[in-house]
N, CA and C of each residue as an Amber inpcrd file, in Angstrom:
protein
   288
 -14.9380000  -1.9510000  24.1230000 -14.6670000  -3.0860000  23.2560000
 -15.7180000  -4.1630000  23.4880000 -16.0230000  -4.8700000  22.4140000
 -16.9660000  -5.9680000  22.4880000 -16.2950000  -7.2400000  21.9720000
 -16.6850000  -8.3780000  22.5200000 -16.2390000  -9.6700000  22.0040000
 -17.2290000 -10.0710000  20.9210000 -16.6920000 -10.4890000  19.7660000
 -17.5650000 -10.8840000  18.6350000 -16.9460000 -12.0460000  17.8950000
 -17.7800000 -12.7640000  17.1600000 -17.3220000 -13.8710000  16.3370000
 -17.5030000 -13.4920000  14.8640000 -16.4870000 -13.7330000  14.0620000
 -16.5910000 -13.4640000  12.6280000 -17.4470000 -14.5520000  12.0060000
 -18.5260000 -14.1500000  11.3360000 -19.4590000 -15.1180000  10.7790000
 -19.5710000 -15.0340000   9.2520000 -18.9130000 -14.0440000   8.6430000
 -18.9830000 -13.9400000   7.1810000 -18.2000000 -12.7650000   6.6580000
 -18.2840000 -12.5680000   5.3420000 -17.5650000 -11.4950000   4.6870000
 -18.5440000 -10.6170000   3.9250000 -18.1170000  -9.4010000   3.6310000
 -18.9130000  -8.4670000   2.8560000 -18.1140000  -8.0240000   1.6410000
 -18.6960000  -8.0710000   0.4810000 -18.0580000  -7.6070000  -0.7470000
 -18.7790000  -6.3360000  -1.1960000 -18.0070000  -5.2690000  -1.3950000
 -18.6030000  -4.0040000  -1.8340000 -17.6740000  -3.3620000  -2.8480000
 -18.1030000  -3.2940000  -4.0960000 -17.2510000  -2.6990000  -5.1310000
 -17.3680000  -1.1930000  -5.1780000 -18.4980000  -0.6490000  -4.7080000
 -18.6900000   0.7870000  -4.6530000 -18.7710000   1.2070000  -3.2080000
 -17.7950000   2.0140000  -2.7610000 -17.7380000   2.4300000  -1.3560000
 -16.9130000   3.7120000  -1.2410000 -16.9350000   4.3040000  -0.0730000
 -16.1170000   5.4800000   0.1960000 -14.6710000   5.1780000  -0.1200000
 -13.9720000   6.1140000  -0.7350000 -12.5890000   5.8840000  -1.1690000
 -11.6580000   5.5190000  -0.0120000 -11.9710000   5.9490000   1.1940000
 -11.1230000   5.6380000   2.3530000 -11.2490000   4.1870000   2.7690000
 -12.2560000   3.4850000   2.2410000 -12.4520000   2.0710000   2.5490000
 -11.9350000   1.1510000   1.4270000 -11.4380000   1.7380000   0.3590000
 -10.9160000   0.9400000  -0.7470000  -9.7340000   0.0870000  -0.2690000
  -9.7900000  -1.1990000  -0.5800000  -8.7280000  -2.1160000  -0.1560000
  -8.8860000  -2.6540000   1.2530000  -9.9360000  -2.2740000   1.9390000
 -10.1590000  -2.7430000   3.3050000 -11.1150000  -3.9340000   3.3050000
 -10.7820000  -4.9510000   4.1230000 -11.6520000  -6.1200000   4.2350000
 -12.7420000  -5.8070000   5.2410000 -13.9710000  -6.0760000   4.8330000
 -15.1470000  -5.8630000   5.6650000 -15.7160000  -7.2160000   6.0710000
 -15.7650000  -7.4850000   7.3610000 -16.2510000  -8.7690000   7.8410000
 -17.5640000  -8.6110000   8.6090000 -18.3930000  -9.6340000   8.5360000
 -19.6450000  -9.6690000   9.2810000 -19.3410000 -10.3560000  10.6120000
 -19.6500000  -9.6950000  11.6960000 -19.4110000 -10.2290000  13.0360000
 -20.7130000 -10.1880000  13.8450000 -20.7120000 -10.9700000  14.8950000
 -21.8730000 -11.0230000  15.7940000 -21.3610000 -11.0630000  17.2140000
 -21.8660000 -10.2020000  18.0490000 -21.4250000 -10.1240000  19.4400000
 -21.6190000 -11.4670000  20.1230000 -20.7040000 -11.8160000  21.0540000
 -20.7950000 -13.0680000  21.8020000 -20.6930000 -12.7820000  23.3000000
 -21.0210000 -13.8060000  24.0730000 -20.7590000 -13.7130000  25.5110000
 -19.3030000 -14.1310000  25.7470000 -18.9170000 -14.2300000  27.0040000
 -17.5220000 -14.5320000  27.3380000 -17.0770000 -15.9410000  26.9560000
 -17.9990000 -16.8230000  26.6120000 -17.6310000 -18.1780000  26.2100000
 -17.6040000 -18.3370000  24.6890000 -17.9510000 -17.2580000  23.9690000
 -17.9630000 -17.2940000  22.5030000 -19.3110000 -17.6460000  21.9270000
 -20.3600000 -17.7090000  22.7310000 -21.7110000 -18.0120000  22.2480000
 -22.3270000 -16.7360000  21.6680000 -22.6600000 -16.7400000  20.3530000
 -23.1740000 -15.5450000  19.6970000 -24.5820000 -15.1690000  20.1700000
 -24.8710000 -13.8800000  20.1540000 -26.2390000 -13.3560000  20.3800000
 -26.3320000 -11.9970000  19.6910000 -27.5280000 -11.5160000  19.5430000
 -27.7340000 -10.2050000  18.9370000 -27.6280000 -10.2250000  17.4250000
 -27.7470000  -9.0250000  16.8620000 -27.7510000  -8.8630000  15.4070000
 -26.3200000  -8.8020000  14.8690000 -26.1060000  -9.3500000  13.6760000
 -24.7810000  -9.2090000  13.0260000 -24.5260000  -7.7580000  12.6220000
 -23.2770000  -7.3920000  12.5270000 -22.8800000  -6.0730000  12.0200000
 -21.5720000  -6.2190000  11.2530000 -21.2190000  -5.1860000  10.5250000
 -20.0120000  -5.1840000   9.7080000 -18.9130000  -4.4100000  10.4270000
 -17.6900000  -4.9780000  10.3990000 -16.5300000  -4.3270000  11.0030000
 -15.3820000  -4.3480000  10.0220000 -14.5880000  -3.2680000  10.0020000
 -13.3790000  -3.2190000   9.1850000 -12.3270000  -4.0900000   9.8720000
 -11.7160000  -4.9800000   9.0920000 -10.6880000  -5.8880000   9.6160000
  -9.3230000  -5.2440000   9.4530000  -8.6160000  -5.0530000  10.5670000
  -7.2710000  -4.4670000  10.5260000  -6.1840000  -5.5220000  10.7320000
  -6.5780000  -6.7820000  10.9180000  -5.6310000  -7.8200000  11.3460000
  -5.6390000  -9.0910000  10.5210000  -6.4010000  -9.1650000   9.4740000
  -6.5240000 -10.3860000   8.6790000  -7.2090000 -11.5050000   9.4590000
  -8.2580000 -11.1680000  10.1890000  -9.0670000 -12.1540000  10.8760000
  -9.8410000 -12.9600000   9.8390000 -10.4000000 -14.0960000  10.2570000
 -11.1520000 -14.9410000   9.3470000 -12.4330000 -15.4610000   9.9560000
 -13.2510000 -16.0440000   9.1350000 -14.5160000 -16.6320000   9.5960000
 -14.2170000 -17.6520000  10.6900000 -14.9440000 -17.5510000  11.7950000
 -14.7670000 -18.4420000  12.9310000 -13.9230000 -17.8580000  14.0270000
 -13.1350000 -16.8230000  13.7390000 -12.2940000 -16.1990000  14.7660000
 -13.1400000 -15.4420000  15.7720000 -12.7130000 -15.4980000  17.0360000
 -13.2900000 -14.6600000  18.0880000 -12.3910000 -13.4270000  18.1700000
 -13.0140000 -12.2620000  18.1290000 -12.2460000 -11.0050000  18.0120000
 -12.7490000  -9.9770000  19.0310000 -11.9400000  -8.9310000  19.2170000
 -12.3490000  -7.7540000  19.9610000 -12.6450000  -6.6590000  18.9490000
 -13.7590000  -5.9640000  19.1140000 -14.1040000  -4.8720000  18.2280000
 -14.2040000  -3.5860000  19.0210000 -13.7650000  -2.5050000  18.3940000
 -13.9140000  -1.1580000  18.9630000 -14.9490000  -0.4380000  18.1140000
 -15.6980000   0.4730000  18.7440000 -16.8320000   1.1120000  18.0810000
 -16.7770000   2.6200000  18.2090000 -17.5070000   3.2820000  17.3070000
 -17.6100000   4.7360000  17.3520000 -16.2590000   5.4090000  17.1520000
 -16.0160000   6.4780000  17.8980000 -14.7790000   7.2130000  17.7320000
 -13.5690000   6.3590000  18.0730000 -13.7110000   5.3920000  18.9810000
 -12.6190000   4.4800000  19.3130000 -12.2360000   3.6030000  18.1290000
 -13.2100000   3.2880000  17.2710000 -12.9670000   2.4710000  16.0960000
 -12.2120000   3.2230000  15.0050000 -12.1240000   4.5410000  15.1500000
 -11.4260000   5.3360000  14.1600000 -10.0280000   5.7590000  14.6410000
  -9.4960000   5.0530000  15.6130000  -8.2030000   5.4070000  16.1800000
  -7.0480000   4.5380000  15.6520000  -7.3290000   3.5170000  14.8420000
  -6.2360000   2.7180000  14.2830000  -5.6280000   3.4560000  13.0790000
  -4.4360000   3.1030000  12.7090000  -3.8240000   3.7710000  11.5740000
  -4.5820000   3.4760000  10.2900000  -5.2240000   2.3220000  10.2140000
  -5.9850000   1.9530000   9.0100000  -7.3210000   2.6940000   8.9150000
  -7.9430000   2.9740000  10.0540000  -9.2860000   3.5520000  10.0400000
  -9.3360000   5.0260000  10.3970000  -8.1900000   5.6400000  10.6630000
  -8.1820000   7.0480000  11.0440000  -8.8550000   7.9010000   9.9700000
  -9.7700000   8.7560000  10.4300000 -10.5060000   9.6820000   9.5340000
 -11.3160000   8.9470000   8.4740000 -11.7620000   7.7490000   8.7790000
 -12.5790000   6.9830000   7.8380000 -14.0010000   6.8890000   8.3930000
 -14.9770000   6.6760000   7.5080000 -16.3760000   6.5770000   7.9500000
 -16.7190000   5.1750000   8.4490000 -16.1270000   4.8050000   9.6000000
 -16.3740000   3.4640000  10.1580000 -16.9610000   3.6020000  11.5570000
 -17.7590000   2.5990000  11.9230000 -18.3230000   2.5520000  13.2670000
 -17.8000000   1.3880000  14.0610000 -17.2860000   0.3450000  13.3810000
 -16.7590000  -0.8340000  14.0970000 -15.5080000  -1.2960000  13.3980000
 -14.5250000  -1.6960000  14.2060000 -13.2440000  -2.1660000  13.6710000
 -12.7700000  -3.3690000  14.4840000 -12.2290000  -4.3760000  13.8060000
 -11.6350000  -5.5290000  14.4920000 -10.2320000  -5.1190000  14.8520000
  -9.9160000  -5.0950000  16.1680000  -8.6150000  -4.6340000  16.6010000
  -7.8300000  -5.6640000  17.3650000  -8.3400000  -6.8720000  17.5410000
  -7.6060000  -7.9630000  18.1850000  -8.2790000  -9.2930000  17.8540000
  -7.4720000 -10.3260000  17.6860000  -7.9730000 -11.6950000  17.5380000
  -7.6680000 -12.3960000  18.8670000  -8.6910000 -13.0120000  19.4460000
  -8.5630000 -13.6180000  20.7830000  -8.0080000 -15.0260000  20.6820000
  -6.9780000 -15.3030000  21.4810000  -6.3970000 -16.6450000  21.5740000
  -7.1210000 -17.4650000  22.6280000  -7.3470000 -16.8620000  23.8000000
  -8.1410000 -17.5270000  24.8410000  -8.6840000 -16.4920000  25.7840000
  -9.7620000 -16.8840000  26.4760000 -10.3910000 -16.0560000  27.5000000
 -10.3610000 -16.8060000  28.8190000  -9.9660000 -16.1040000  29.8760000
  -9.9080000 -16.7200000  31.1980000 -10.7230000 -15.8690000  32.1600000
 -11.6190000 -16.5370000  32.8800000 -12.4520000 -15.8610000  33.9000000
 -12.3130000 -16.6080000  35.2250000 -11.9900000 -15.8600000  36.2780000
 -11.8720000 -16.4220000  37.6190000 -10.9330000 -17.6420000  37.6230000
  -9.8510000 -17.5360000  36.8630000  -8.8590000 -18.6090000  36.8510000
  -9.2080000 -19.7870000  35.9730000 -10.3410000 -19.7440000  35.2800000
 -10.7480000 -20.8320000  34.3900000 -10.7980000 -20.3800000  32.9430000
 -10.1790000 -21.1550000  32.0580000 -10.2170000 -20.8410000  30.6370000
 -11.6090000 -21.2060000  30.1150000 -12.3420000 -20.1860000  29.6130000
 -13.7110000 -20.4010000  29.1250000 -13.7520000 -20.4450000  27.6100000
 -12.6840000 -20.0310000  26.9630000 -12.5850000 -20.1030000  25.4940000
 -11.1250000 -20.2700000  25.1180000 -10.8490000 -21.1590000  24.1870000
  -9.4960000 -21.3240000  23.6510000  -9.6450000 -21.5300000  22.1380000
  -8.8720000 -20.7320000  21.3780000  -8.9140000 -20.8430000  19.9190000
  -8.4330000 -22.2340000  19.5120000  -9.1520000 -22.8470000  18.6080000
  -8.8340000 -24.1880000  18.1480000  -7.6540000 -24.2020000  17.2290000
């Protein structure tokens, strides 16, 4: 799993039929404090996450284990929205 921040949305009218009706969000990996780095990528949203949310993403075969993404052509899926992160007893991120 990776920590990522939702930074945008993707609209696609022509796609694999298994992705019809699925929300595709643009996310960017972050460090443990929510600071983004790296290249953006697209993830299937299984939880109704929104722009600005810090999320956990699963990738590869692990990303195809949710009931929504099973047997679908996906590489990344949003599988949790983070409320807060705590490291060594200190809260380093808290959802506003």
